[in-house]
C-alpha positions in Angstrom: 83.1 76.5 81.0 84.1 80.1 80.4 87.8 79.8 79.9 89.3 83.0 78.4 92.8 81.7 77.8 95.2 78.8 78.3 98.9 79.1 78.2 101.2 76.0 78.1 104.9 75.6 78.0 107.4 73.2 79.5 108.0 75.7 82.4 104.5 77.0 83.1 100.8 76.3 82.5 98.1 79.0 83.1 94.4 79.0 82.7 91.9 81.8 83.3 88.3 81.2 84.2 86.3 84.3 83.1 83.1 83.6 85.2 85.0 82.9 88.4 87.7 85.5 87.8 90.5 83.0 88.7 93.8 82.3 87.1 95.5 79.0 88.0 99.2 78.7 87.3 101.5 75.7 87.5 105.2 76.6 87.6 107.5 73.6 86.9 110.6 75.7 87.5 111.6 79.2 88.5 110.7 81.7 85.9 109.1 85.1 85.3 105.5 85.0 84.1 103.7 88.1 82.9 100.0 87.8 83.7 98.1 90.3 81.6 99.5 93.8 81.5 99.5 94.4 85.2 100.9 91.5 87.2 104.3 89.7 87.0 105.0 86.6 89.1 108.4 85.0 89.7 108.6 82.1 92.2 112.0 80.6 93.1 110.7 76.9 93.2 108.1 74.9 91.4 104.7 75.7 92.8 101.0 76.2 92.2 99.5 79.7 92.4 95.8 80.6 92.3 95.1 84.3 91.6 91.6 85.4 92.7 91.1 88.6 90.7 87.8 89.5 92.6 89.3 89.2 96.1 92.8 90.3 95.1 94.4 87.2 96.7 97.1 84.7 95.9 97.0 81.1 97.1 100.3 79.3 96.9 101.1 75.7 97.3 104.2 73.4 97.0 102.8 70.2 95.4 106.2 68.5 95.8 106.2 69.1 99.6 109.9 69.5 99.5 110.3 73.2 100.3 109.7 75.0 103.6 109.0 78.3 101.9 108.7 79.8 98.4 110.2 83.2 97.6 107.9 85.0 95.2 108.6 88.3 93.4 105.4 90.1 92.6 105.2 93.2 90.5 101.9 95.0 90.4 100.9 98.1 88.4 100.9 100.5 91.4 102.7 98.7 94.1 106.0 98.2 92.4 108.1 95.1 93.1 107.6 93.1 96.3 109.7 90.1 97.4 107.7 87.7 99.6 108.9 84.7 101.5 105.9 82.5 102.0 105.5 79.3 104.0 104.0 76.8 101.7 100.4 75.8 101.7 99.2 79.1 103.3 97.0 81.7 101.9 98.3 85.2 101.4 95.5 87.7 101.5 95.5 91.3 100.4 93.7 93.8 102.6 94.2 97.5 102.2 97.8 96.9 101.1 97.1 94.7 98.2 100.2 94.1 96.2 98.8 93.4 92.8 95.9 94.2 90.4 95.2 97.7 91.8 
């Protein structure tokens, strides 16, 4: 398994898989998390976030199944700050207007 890093605190756990170019994050509470030098994530509820660095997508889920939506503040290197309200268990894709990594 080609893991590049693992980060673990009471608030968040993060693991990056180098071969798949995926970062998996588990937020146990609302907090700001700096992912590398170019991406900052801040959900308002506990959630799971999967970042696909190859496809420039985020997949967000509410494992508690208690929230109708999650508000996510995303700060990318060129897109600035975006505040997203996302229905849980949906996939947010980035087409031409990708909001992170580029």
